[in-house]
Structure formats: structure tokens, C-alpha cells
ZABA-368775 format. One record per residue: chain; x, y, z of N, C-alpha, C in turn. Coordinates in pm, whole numbers, plus 50000, padded with zeros to 5 digits. Atoms other than C-alpha are relative to their C-alpha. Layout:
BEGIN
<node><unit>A</unit><n_u>X</n_u><n_v>Y</n_v><n_w>Z</n_w><ca_u>X</ca_u><ca_v>Y</ca_v><ca_w>Z</ca_w><c_u>X</c_u><c_v>Y</c_v><c_w>Z</c_w></node>
...
***
This chain:
BEGIN
<node><unit>A</unit><n_u>50004</n_u><n_v>49911</n_v><n_w>50113</n_w><ca_u>86840</ca_u><ca_v>50109</ca_v><ca_w>33926</ca_w><c_u>49902</c_u><c_v>49941</c_v><c_w>49900</c_w></node>
<node><unit>A</unit><n_u>50096</n_u><n_v>50044</n_v><n_w>50101</n_w><ca_u>86562</ca_u><ca_v>50090</ca_v><ca_w>33668</ca_w><c_u>50050</c_u><c_v>50035</c_v><c_w>49860</c_w></node>
<node><unit>A</unit><n_u>49963</n_u><n_v>49979</n_v><n_w>50140</n_w><ca_u>86629</ca_u><ca_v>50054</ca_v><ca_w>33295</ca_w><c_u>49879</c_u><c_v>49979</c_v><c_w>49912</c_w></node>
<node><unit>A</unit><n_u>50113</n_u><n_v>50017</n_v><n_w>50090</n_w><ca_u>86366</ca_u><ca_v>50112</ca_v><ca_w>33032</ca_w><c_u>49967</c_u><c_v>50130</c_v><c_w>49931</c_w></node>
<node><unit>A</unit><n_u>50090</n_u><n_v>50109</n_v><n_w>50034</n_w><ca_u>86156</ca_u><ca_v>50125</ca_v><ca_w>32844</ca_w><c_u>50075</c_u><c_v>49897</c_v><c_w>49914</c_w></node>
<node><unit>A</unit><n_u>49929</n_u><n_v>50105</n_v><n_w>50072</n_w><ca_u>86303</ca_u><ca_v>49794</ca_v><ca_w>32734</ca_w><c_u>49929</c_u><c_v>49966</c_v><c_w>49871</c_w></node>
<node><unit>A</unit><n_u>50083</n_u><n_v>50031</n_v><n_w>50116</n_w><ca_u>86017</ca_u><ca_v>49720</ca_v><ca_w>32493</ca_w><c_u>49891</c_u><c_v>50106</c_v><c_w>49987</c_w></node>
<node><unit>A</unit><n_u>50112</n_u><n_v>49906</n_v><n_w>50013</n_w><ca_u>85730</ca_u><ca_v>49927</ca_v><ca_w>32353</ca_w><c_u>49894</c_u><c_v>49974</c_v><c_w>50108</c_w></node>
<node><unit>A</unit><n_u>50098</n_u><n_v>50013</n_v><n_w>49894</n_w><ca_u>85470</ca_u><ca_v>49995</ca_v><ca_w>32620</ca_w><c_u>49885</c_u><c_v>50099</c_v><c_w>49981</c_w></node>
<node><unit>A</unit><n_u>50115</n_u><n_v>49909</n_v><n_w>50005</n_w><ca_u>85123</ca_u><ca_v>50143</ca_v><ca_w>32639</ca_w><c_u>49984</c_u><c_v>50073</c_v><c_w>50133</c_w></node>
<node><unit>A</unit><n_u>50013</n_u><n_v>49940</n_v><n_w>49867</n_w><ca_u>85169</ca_u><ca_v>50236</ca_v><ca_w>33005</ca_w><c_u>50058</c_u><c_v>50141</c_v><c_w>50004</c_w></node>
<node><unit>A</unit><n_u>49936</n_u><n_v>49868</n_v><n_w>49998</n_w><ca_u>85401</ca_u><ca_v>50530</ca_v><ca_w>32940</ca_w><c_u>50018</c_u><c_v>50049</c_v><c_w>49856</c_w></node>
<node><unit>A</unit><n_u>49996</n_u><n_v>49949</n_v><n_w>50137</n_w><ca_u>85329</ca_u><ca_v>50710</ca_v><ca_w>32615</ca_w><c_u>50127</c_u><c_v>50080</c_v><c_w>49976</c_w></node>
<node><unit>A</unit><n_u>49883</n_u><n_v>49923</n_v><n_w>50038</n_w><ca_u>85634</ca_u><ca_v>50845</ca_v><ca_w>32438</ca_w><c_u>50132</c_u><c_v>49949</c_v><c_w>50057</c_w></node>
<node><unit>A</unit><n_u>49876</n_u><n_v>50054</n_v><n_w>49942</n_w><ca_u>85886</ca_u><ca_v>50629</ca_v><ca_w>32625</ca_w><c_u>50093</c_u><c_v>49954</c_v><c_w>49888</c_w></node>
<node><unit>A</unit><n_u>49899</n_u><n_v>50044</n_v><n_w>50096</n_w><ca_u>86207</ca_u><ca_v>50565</ca_v><ca_w>32434</ca_w><c_u>50030</c_u><c_v>49853</c_v><c_w>50026</c_w></node>
<node><unit>A</unit><n_u>49971</n_u><n_v>50143</n_v><n_w>49989</n_w><ca_u>86260</ca_u><ca_v>50194</ca_v><ca_w>32368</ca_w><c_u>50150</c_u><c_v>49980</c_v><c_w>49986</c_w></node>
<node><unit>A</unit><n_u>49855</n_u><n_v>50018</n_v><n_w>49999</n_w><ca_u>86616</ca_u><ca_v>50091</ca_v><ca_w>32455</ca_w><c_u>50044</c_u><c_v>49856</c_v><c_w>49977</c_w></node>
<node><unit>A</unit><n_u>49967</n_u><n_v>50141</n_v><n_w>50024</n_w><ca_u>86604</ca_u><ca_v>49710</ca_v><ca_w>32426</ca_w><c_u>50085</c_u><c_v>49939</c_v><c_w>50108</c_w></node>
<node><unit>A</unit><n_u>49922</n_u><n_v>50071</n_v><n_w>49899</n_w><ca_u>86775</ca_u><ca_v>49443</ca_v><ca_w>32636</ca_w><c_u>50149</c_u><c_v>50034</c_v><c_w>50000</c_w></node>
<node><unit>A</unit><n_u>49859</n_u><n_v>49962</n_v><n_w>50005</n_w><ca_u>87117</ca_u><ca_v>49561</ca_v><ca_w>32517</ca_w><c_u>50033</c_u><c_v>50109</c_v><c_w>50101</c_w></node>
<node><unit>A</unit><n_u>49977</n_u><n_v>49894</n_v><n_w>49902</n_w><ca_u>87078</ca_u><ca_v>49861</ca_v><ca_w>32746</ca_w><c_u>50028</c_u><c_v>49942</c_v><c_w>50138</c_w></node>
<node><unit>A</unit><n_u>49975</n_u><n_v>50065</n_v><n_w>49870</n_w><ca_u>87067</ca_u><ca_v>49628</ca_v><ca_w>33045</ca_w><c_u>50144</c_u><c_v>49953</c_v><c_w>50006</c_w></node>
<node><unit>A</unit><n_u>49861</n_u><n_v>50048</n_v><n_w>50003</n_w><ca_u>87396</ca_u><ca_v>49469</ca_v><ca_w>32942</ca_w><c_u>50098</c_u><c_v>50116</c_v><c_w>50019</c_w></node>
<node><unit>A</unit><n_u>49912</n_u><n_v>49883</n_v><n_w>49990</n_w><ca_u>87556</ca_u><ca_v>49813</ca_v><ca_w>32904</ca_w><c_u>49999</c_u><c_v>50057</c_v><c_w>50141</c_w></node>
<node><unit>A</unit><n_u>50012</n_u><n_v>49946</n_v><n_w>49864</n_w><ca_u>87426</ca_u><ca_v>49935</ca_v><ca_w>33240</ca_w><c_u>50071</c_u><c_v>49909</c_v><c_w>50100</c_w></node>
<node><unit>A</unit><n_u>49939</n_u><n_v>50095</n_v><n_w>49907</n_w><ca_u>87541</ca_u><ca_v>49619</ca_v><ca_w>33417</ca_w><c_u>50153</c_u><c_v>50011</c_v><c_w>50001</c_w></node>
<node><unit>A</unit><n_u>49856</n_u><n_v>49983</n_v><n_w>50005</n_w><ca_u>87897</ca_u><ca_v>49690</ca_v><ca_w>33304</ca_w><c_u>50046</c_u><c_v>50124</c_v><c_w>50077</c_w></node>
<node><unit>A</unit><n_u>49966</n_u><n_v>49873</n_v><n_w>49938</n_w><ca_u>87883</ca_u><ca_v>50032</ca_v><ca_w>33471</ca_w><c_u>49963</c_u><c_v>50011</c_v><c_w>50147</c_w></node>
<node><unit>A</unit><n_u>50049</n_u><n_v>49989</n_v><n_w>49863</n_w><ca_u>87706</ca_u><ca_v>49970</ca_v><ca_w>33802</ca_w><c_u>50013</c_u><c_v>49868</c_v><c_w>50074</c_w></node>
<node><unit>A</unit><n_u>49992</n_u><n_v>50121</n_v><n_w>49917</n_w><ca_u>87727</ca_u><ca_v>49726</ca_v><ca_w>34091</ca_w><c_u>49874</c_u><c_v>49981</c_v><c_w>50084</c_w></node>
<node><unit>A</unit><n_u>50128</n_u><n_v>50012</n_v><n_w>49930</n_w><ca_u>87366</ca_u><ca_v>49765</ca_v><ca_w>34208</ca_w><c_u>49905</c_u><c_v>49917</c_v><c_w>49914</c_w></node>
<node><unit>A</unit><n_u>50097</n_u><n_v>50075</n_v><n_w>50079</n_w><ca_u>87071</ca_u><ca_v>49550</ca_v><ca_w>34103</ca_w><c_u>49931</c_u><c_v>50089</c_v><c_w>49897</c_w></node>
<node><unit>A</unit><n_u>50067</n_u><n_v>49927</n_v><n_w>50108</n_w><ca_u>86905</ca_u><ca_v>49653</ca_v><ca_w>33776</ca_w><c_u>49862</c_u><c_v>49939</c_v><c_w>49979</c_w></node>
<node><unit>A</unit><n_u>50138</n_u><n_v>50041</n_v><n_w>50027</n_w><ca_u>86529</ca_u><ca_v>49637</ca_v><ca_w>33723</ca_w><c_u>49964</c_u><c_v>50042</c_v><c_w>49859</c_w></node>
<node><unit>A</unit><n_u>50046</n_u><n_v>49970</n_v><n_w>50136</n_w><ca_u>86399</ca_u><ca_v>49615</ca_v><ca_w>33367</ca_w><c_u>49854</c_u><c_v>50040</c_v><c_w>50007</c_w></node>
<node><unit>A</unit><n_u>50138</n_u><n_v>49952</n_v><n_w>50000</n_w><ca_u>86078</ca_u><ca_v>49804</ca_v><ca_w>33298</ca_w><c_u>49961</c_u><c_v>50043</c_v><c_w>49859</c_w></node>
<node><unit>A</unit><n_u>50053</n_u><n_v>49953</n_v><n_w>50126</n_w><ca_u>85859</ca_u><ca_v>49874</ca_v><ca_w>32999</ca_w><c_u>49971</c_u><c_v>49891</c_v><c_w>49900</c_w></node>
<node><unit>A</unit><n_u>50042</n_u><n_v>50094</n_v><n_w>50102</n_w><ca_u>85661</ca_u><ca_v>49639</ca_v><ca_w>32779</ca_w><c_u>50037</c_u><c_v>49855</c_v><c_w>50027</c_w></node>
<node><unit>A</unit><n_u>49957</n_u><n_v>50136</n_v><n_w>49966</n_w><ca_u>85770</ca_u><ca_v>49327</ca_v><ca_w>32963</ca_w><c_u>49879</c_u><c_v>49909</c_v><c_w>50018</c_w></node>
<node><unit>A</unit><n_u>50107</n_u><n_v>50099</n_v><n_w>49992</n_w><ca_u>85551</ca_u><ca_v>49019</ca_v><ca_w>32929</ca_w><c_u>50062</c_u><c_v>49860</c_v><c_w>50001</c_w></node>
<node><unit>A</unit><n_u>49950</n_u><n_v>50138</n_v><n_w>49993</n_w><ca_u>85579</ca_u><ca_v>48640</ca_v><ca_w>32940</ca_w><c_u>50086</c_u><c_v>49963</c_v><c_w>49880</c_w></node>
<node><unit>A</unit><n_u>49924</n_u><n_v>50032</n_v><n_w>50119</n_w><ca_u>85713</ca_u><ca_v>48632</ca_v><ca_w>32587</ca_w><c_u>50140</c_u><c_v>50058</c_v><c_w>49994</c_w></node>
<node><unit>A</unit><n_u>49868</n_u><n_v>49937</n_v><n_w>50007</n_w><ca_u>86012</ca_u><ca_v>48857</ca_v><ca_w>32653</ca_w><c_u>50068</c_u><c_v>50015</c_v><c_w>50136</c_w></node>
<node><unit>A</unit><n_u>49943</n_u><n_v>49981</n_v><n_w>49866</n_w><ca_u>86072</ca_u><ca_v>48846</ca_v><ca_w>33028</ca_w><c_u>50133</c_u><c_v>49926</c_v><c_w>50016</c_w></node>
<node><unit>A</unit><n_u>49875</n_u><n_v>50075</n_v><n_w>49992</n_w><ca_u>86342</ca_u><ca_v>48583</ca_v><ca_w>32986</ca_w><c_u>50118</c_u><c_v>50077</c_v><c_w>49944</c_w></node>
<node><unit>A</unit><n_u>49890</n_u><n_v>49927</n_v><n_w>50063</n_w><ca_u>86546</ca_u><ca_v>48809</ca_v><ca_w>32762</ca_w><c_u>50057</c_u><c_v>50108</c_v><c_w>50090</c_w></node>
<node><unit>A</unit><n_u>49945</n_u><n_v>49898</n_v><n_w>49911</n_w><ca_u>86576</ca_u><ca_v>49081</ca_v><ca_w>33026</ca_w><c_u>50080</c_u><c_v>49938</c_v><c_w>50114</c_w></node>
<node><unit>A</unit><n_u>49924</n_u><n_v>50071</n_v><n_w>49896</n_w><ca_u>86690</ca_u><ca_v>48831</ca_v><ca_w>33287</ca_w><c_u>50131</c_u><c_v>49951</c_v><c_w>49941</c_w></node>
<node><unit>A</unit><n_u>49878</n_u><n_v>50047</n_v><n_w>50066</n_w><ca_u>86938</ca_u><ca_v>48679</ca_v><ca_w>33043</ca_w><c_u>50095</c_u><c_v>50115</c_v><c_w>49969</c_w></node>
<node><unit>A</unit><n_u>49915</n_u><n_v>49882</n_v><n_w>50025</n_w><ca_u>87064</ca_u><ca_v>49033</ca_v><ca_w>32969</ca_w><c_u>50065</c_u><c_v>50050</c_v><c_w>50128</c_w></node>
<node><unit>A</unit><n_u>49936</n_u><n_v>49962</n_v><n_w>49875</n_w><ca_u>87148</ca_u><ca_v>49071</ca_v><ca_w>33339</ca_w><c_u>49911</c_u><c_v>50068</c_v><c_w>50102</c_w></node>
<node><unit>A</unit><n_u>50090</n_u><n_v>49936</n_v><n_w>49903</n_w><ca_u>86845</ca_u><ca_v>49232</ca_v><ca_w>33503</ca_w><c_u>49971</c_u><c_v>49903</c_v><c_w>50115</c_w></node>
<node><unit>A</unit><n_u>50037</n_u><n_v>50081</n_v><n_w>49884</n_w><ca_u>86783</ca_u><ca_v>49106</ca_v><ca_w>33854</ca_w><c_u>49851</c_u><c_v>50003</c_v><c_w>50026</c_w></node>
<node><unit>A</unit><n_u>50144</n_u><n_v>49981</n_v><n_w>49978</n_w><ca_u>86425</ca_u><ca_v>49231</ca_v><ca_w>33850</ca_w><c_u>49933</c_u><c_v>50036</c_v><c_w>49868</c_w></node>
<node><unit>A</unit><n_u>50079</n_u><n_v>49962</n_v><n_w>50116</n_w><ca_u>86152</ca_u><ca_v>49267</ca_v><ca_w>33590</ca_w><c_u>49868</c_u><c_v>50057</c_v><c_w>50050</c_w></node>
<node><unit>A</unit><n_u>50123</n_u><n_v>49933</n_v><n_w>49958</n_w><ca_u>85867</ca_u><ca_v>49512</ca_v><ca_w>33642</ca_w><c_u>49894</c_u><c_v>49983</c_v><c_w>49892</c_w></node>
<node><unit>A</unit><n_u>50109</n_u><n_v>50018</n_v><n_w>50095</n_w><ca_u>85535</ca_u><ca_v>49429</ca_v><ca_w>33479</ca_w><c_u>49873</c_u><c_v>50064</c_v><c_w>50054</c_w></node>
<node><unit>A</unit><n_u>50132</n_u><n_v>49948</n_v><n_w>49963</n_w><ca_u>85195</ca_u><ca_v>49592</ca_v><ca_w>33479</ca_w><c_u>49896</c_u><c_v>49927</c_v><c_w>49917</c_w></node>
<node><unit>A</unit><n_u>50104</n_u><n_v>50055</n_v><n_w>50086</n_w><ca_u>84976</ca_u><ca_v>49502</ca_v><ca_w>33184</ca_w><c_u>50006</c_u><c_v>49849</c_v><c_w>49987</c_w></node>
<node><unit>A</unit><n_u>49987</n_u><n_v>50145</n_v><n_w>50016</n_w><ca_u>85114</ca_u><ca_v>49150</ca_v><ca_w>33146</ca_w><c_u>49938</c_u><c_v>49924</c_v><c_w>50116</c_w></node>
<node><unit>A</unit><n_u>50062</n_u><n_v>50064</n_v><n_w>49883</n_w><ca_u>84978</ca_u><ca_v>49076</ca_v><ca_w>33492</ca_w><c_u>49855</c_u><c_v>50043</c_v><c_w>50016</c_w></node>
<node><unit>A</unit><n_u>50133</n_u><n_v>49953</n_v><n_w>49963</n_w><ca_u>84677</ca_u><ca_v>49294</ca_v><ca_w>33561</ca_w><c_u>49898</c_u><c_v>49995</c_v><c_w>49886</c_w></node>
<node><unit>A</unit><n_u>50093</n_u><n_v>50007</n_v><n_w>50112</n_w><ca_u>84529</ca_u><ca_v>49279</ca_v><ca_w>33210</ca_w><c_u>49973</c_u><c_v>49856</c_v><c_w>49956</c_w></node>
<node><unit>A</unit><n_u>50019</n_u><n_v>50141</n_v><n_w>50037</n_w><ca_u>84549</ca_u><ca_v>48899</ca_v><ca_w>33193</ca_w><c_u>49864</c_u><c_v>49950</c_v><c_w>50046</c_w></node>
<node><unit>A</unit><n_u>50126</n_u><n_v>50061</n_v><n_w>49961</n_w><ca_u>84230</ca_u><ca_v>48696</ca_v><ca_w>33202</ca_w><c_u>50015</c_u><c_v>49925</c_v><c_w>50132</c_w></node>
<node><unit>A</unit><n_u>49970</n_u><n_v>50073</n_v><n_w>49877</n_w><ca_u>84389</ca_u><ca_v>48484</ca_v><ca_w>33473</ca_w><c_u>50131</c_u><c_v>50056</c_v><c_w>50056</c_w></node>
<node><unit>A</unit><n_u>49883</n_u><n_v>49929</n_v><n_w>49947</n_w><ca_u>84625</ca_u><ca_v>48707</ca_v><ca_w>33672</ca_w><c_u>50098</c_u><c_v>49903</c_v><c_w>50066</c_w></node>
<node><unit>A</unit><n_u>49911</n_u><n_v>50094</n_v><n_w>49932</n_w><ca_u>84761</ca_u><ca_v>48425</ca_v><ca_w>33887</ca_w><c_u>50077</c_u><c_v>49914</c_v><c_w>49900</c_w></node>
<node><unit>A</unit><n_u>49933</n_u><n_v>50084</n_v><n_w>50100</n_w><ca_u>84836</ca_u><ca_v>48202</ca_v><ca_w>33587</ca_w><c_u>50105</c_u><c_v>50080</c_v><c_w>49923</c_w></node>
<node><unit>A</unit><n_u>49906</n_u><n_v>49916</n_v><n_w>50073</n_w><ca_u>85004</ca_u><ca_v>48491</ca_v><ca_w>33403</ca_w><c_u>50125</c_u><c_v>50025</c_v><c_w>50084</c_w></node>
<node><unit>A</unit><n_u>49886</n_u><n_v>49975</n_v><n_w>49911</n_w><ca_u>85224</ca_u><ca_v>48569</ca_v><ca_w>33703</ca_w><c_u>50082</c_u><c_v>49873</c_v><c_w>50022</c_w></node>
<node><unit>A</unit><n_u>49928</n_u><n_v>50127</n_v><n_w>49983</n_w><ca_u>85311</ca_u><ca_v>48204</ca_v><ca_w>33758</ca_w><c_u>50085</c_u><c_v>49968</c_v><c_w>49877</c_w></node>
<node><unit>A</unit><n_u>49925</n_u><n_v>50025</n_v><n_w>50123</n_w><ca_u>85417</ca_u><ca_v>48174</ca_v><ca_w>33394</ca_w><c_u>50122</c_u><c_v>50091</c_v><c_w>49991</c_w></node>
<node><unit>A</unit><n_u>49885</n_u><n_v>49910</n_v><n_w>50003</n_w><ca_u>85638</ca_u><ca_v>48481</ca_v><ca_w>33419</ca_w><c_u>50106</c_u><c_v>49958</c_v><c_w>50101</c_w></node>
<node><unit>A</unit><n_u>49904</n_u><n_v>50049</n_v><n_w>49899</n_w><ca_u>85797</ca_u><ca_v>48348</ca_v><ca_w>33738</ca_w><c_u>50074</c_u><c_v>49877</c_v><c_w>49947</c_w></node>
<node><unit>A</unit><n_u>49937</n_u><n_v>50121</n_v><n_w>50058</n_w><ca_u>85861</ca_u><ca_v>48014</ca_v><ca_w>33562</ca_w><c_u>50107</c_u><c_v>50040</c_v><c_w>49899</c_w></node>
<node><unit>A</unit><n_u>49904</n_u><n_v>49957</n_v><n_w>50102</n_w><ca_u>86031</ca_u><ca_v>48194</ca_v><ca_w>33274</ca_w><c_u>50119</c_u><c_v>50075</c_v><c_w>50060</c_w></node>
<node><unit>A</unit><n_u>49889</n_u><n_v>49934</n_v><n_w>49929</n_w><ca_u>86238</ca_u><ca_v>48410</ca_v><ca_w>33511</ca_w><c_u>50094</c_u><c_v>49895</c_v><c_w>50056</c_w></node>
<node><unit>A</unit><n_u>49916</n_u><n_v>50106</n_v><n_w>49941</n_w><ca_u>86361</ca_u><ca_v>48099</ca_v><ca_w>33691</ca_w><c_u>50078</c_u><c_v>49925</c_v><c_w>49893</c_w></node>
<node><unit>A</unit><n_u>49936</n_u><n_v>50069</n_v><n_w>50111</n_w><ca_u>86436</ca_u><ca_v>47927</ca_v><ca_w>33362</ca_w><c_u>50118</c_u><c_v>50083</c_v><c_w>49945</c_w></node>
<node><unit>A</unit><n_u>49895</n_u><n_v>49911</n_v><n_w>50052</n_w><ca_u>86636</ca_u><ca_v>48226</ca_v><ca_w>33237</ca_w><c_u>50110</c_u><c_v>50023</c_v><c_w>50101</c_w></node>
<node><unit>A</unit><n_u>49899</n_u><n_v>49982</n_v><n_w>49895</n_w><ca_u>86812</ca_u><ca_v>48275</ca_v><ca_w>33571</ca_w><c_u>50094</c_u><c_v>49881</c_v><c_w>50004</c_w></node>
<node><unit>A</unit><n_u>49917</n_u><n_v>50120</n_v><n_w>50000</n_w><ca_u>86936</ca_u><ca_v>47917</ca_v><ca_w>33553</ca_w><c_u>50102</c_u><c_v>50004</c_v><c_w>49886</c_w></node>
<node><unit>A</unit><n_u>49907</n_u><n_v>49988</n_v><n_w>50113</n_w><ca_u>87095</ca_u><ca_v>47994</ca_v><ca_w>33215</ca_w><c_u>50115</c_u><c_v>50093</c_v><c_w>50033</c_w></node>
<node><unit>A</unit><n_u>49897</n_u><n_v>49901</n_v><n_w>49963</n_w><ca_u>87290</ca_u><ca_v>48282</ca_v><ca_w>33374</ca_w><c_u>50099</c_u><c_v>49946</c_v><c_w>50102</c_w></node>
<node><unit>A</unit><n_u>49914</n_u><n_v>50052</n_v><n_w>49893</n_w><ca_u>87446</ca_u><ca_v>48061</ca_v><ca_w>33640</ca_w><c_u>50121</c_u><c_v>49929</c_v><c_w>49946</c_w></node>
***
């Protein structure tokens, strides 16, 4: 299940921003994995994982980066860091 737009995004004009709290609310209602989408980047990716999302969907934070590989590696590092907090 996808939840979003979690943060403001330029990818989907007019998307309603629901914030990480929406992930917490959804997780209480469903038993399937939740993917966070919308405005996710290295600076906020940890918060969606800490809120309970199993997946984080990114577009601009990866493909618009000067160094795509470095940007993705940093997001993976932050996901792992945040996942460890949830354990």
C-alpha cells in the first residue's frame, strides 16, 4: 500500500501533503507493507521509516542528484540507520 504525498513534491502537482503521521495511522489499520511516497529525500527518509513505512519511493532525490550513486547510497544508509531504531 502506498501512502502520500508524505512531504511536498514537485513530481505530482496538487498532491495533498499528509506527513509521516499518516503512515503511523495506516500501519494501525493494515497488515500489508506500506510504501511512503512524495517529497522523500535524504533529509527526511529516516522519518518515514521510523513512522513504520517498509519502503520509501524517491524520484528527484535520486535522479536529480549530481551523483546519483552517492545520493542513493546515502539514502540507503539512512534507511538502515532508522530501521535499526525500530527494532
